C-alpha positions, 0 to 999 in steps of 0.5 A: 312165238315172236308175239308172245315174246313181244307181249312179254316185253310190253307187259315187263315194261308196263310194269316197270313204268307203273312201278316208277311212280313208287320210287322216291329217289330221283336218279332211280326214278328216271332210270326205272322210267328209262328202262320201262320206256325203252321196252315199250318203245321196242313193243310199239315199234314192233306193232307199228304204233306211231303215237306209242313210239313217238311218246315213248321215245320222247320220254326216254330222251327226256329221262336220258338227258336228266340222267346224264345231267345227274352224272355230270353233276356227280362227276363235277362234285366228285372232282371238286371234292378231290381238289379241296385241301383237307383242313389239317394241311391248313393248320400251322403247327406251333414251334 
């Protein structure tokens, strides 16, 4: 039963990683690759294949880094947007 579970994890991870090639949005591309590589990392760790573990771990870490950068940039953009003064507040009303 355990063998079948890890085979399913492997196939789902592989399907997600291959499906990522069809994603056009960079955020979703990185997220789907992160998920797929996480599943493949679990699978390769279970069957003790060092090349699979290392390669999937590296791709996982690279995508996690860029997702964190993306989140930080969006947060900074949101803060900057919240701090801007609306144009209506800058106009002087004639008396």
